[in-house]
N, C-alpha and C positions, 0 to 999 in steps of 0.2 A: 718438657716432653720426655726426656730421658728418665726422670723420676717416676712418671706414671708407668712406663714400660717395666721398670725394675719392680714396682709394686705388683704389677700384673704377673710377672714371671715368678716373683716370690710366692704369690698366692697359689699359682699353679703347682709349684714345687711342694708347697705345704699339703695341698689336696692330694697330689700324687703319692706323697709319702705316708698318708694315713693308711692304717691296716684295712685291707679289704676282706670281707667275709664272702666265701664262695657261695654260690647258689645252693639252696638245700637240694638234696637228692630228689629226683622225680622219676617215676616209672615211665618207660616208653609207652606210647599209645597201644592199648590192647595187651599189655604185659604187666607182670608184677615185678617189683624190685626187691631183691634180698640183699641185706647189708650184714656182712660178717663183723663180729667184734674185732676191733683193732686198737688195743690198749698196750701199755707198757708191760702188763702182766699176762695178757692172753690175746691170741689172734686166731680167728676162725677163717679158714681158706676153703673155697668151694672146689671139690675134686670132681664129682660126677653128679649127674641128675638122671634118674630113671635108668641106671646101668648103661648110660651112654659113654662116649669117650671121655678121657680126662680133659678137664676144662682148663687148658693152659692159657694163662693171661698174657704172659710173655713167653719167650722161648722155653724156659724151664722153671717157671714160677706160676703159682696159683693166685687168684684174685680174691678180694674181699667184697666184691659187688657182682651180682648175677641177675640178669634179666630173664624171666621165665614166662612161659605161657600160663594162663590161668588154669586151675584144676588141681588134681591130686598128683603128687610127685614123691619119689623116694630120693632123698638128698643125702649125699655122702660128702663129709667134710674132713679136713685135716686141721687139728687144733694144736697150736703151739702154746705151751705154758712156760713162762719165764720165771726163773728164780735165780738168786745170786750164783753166777757161774754155770748155770745149767739151763738148757732149753729142751723141754720134753715135748716130743711130737707124737700124737696119737690120733687115730681115726674115730669118727663117730658117724652114726646114721640116724635119720629121723624121717618119718612120713609127714608130709605137709599138704595142706590145702590152701591155695592162694587165689585171690581175686584180682582181676585186671585193675590197674590203676592204684593198687595198694602197695605200701612199702612195709617190709617185715625185717625185724632184727633177728639175727641168728647168733646166739652166744653158746659158749661151751663151758662145762665144768669138768674137772678131772675126776673120773670115777675112782671110787675107793681102792680098787685094785690097780690103779694107775696104768691100765692097759687100754682104756677106752675114754672117749670124750662123750659125756652126757650132753646132748645137744638140746638147747632151750630155744624155742621158736615163738615169737610174739609179734603182734602188729606194732608198727612204729608209732 
């Protein structure tokens, strides 16, 4: 009897230790979901939508996910570009049209003058 309990406990520990993959992102009902790039080289953070207030994710930080109503919007982002020893932060703006239930990727490229973020918006 002890042996079968040990096998069962061992199997549970093995399953519990397997890597889990989070659920894929999904838009809230009636909304669109925007996903900002978040890689080792670049990060797109959402600052404002339609000249509204700053979209603080936590106390003094911005987020990489944003749920918005469907329709036309003016999106303002902060792009962080990482290179060895330097993080360059610049703003970018883009006009977007989104549909309810859809997920969109928002990426940024550093403009040639290094003063702006050229925002790239696409369906996920």
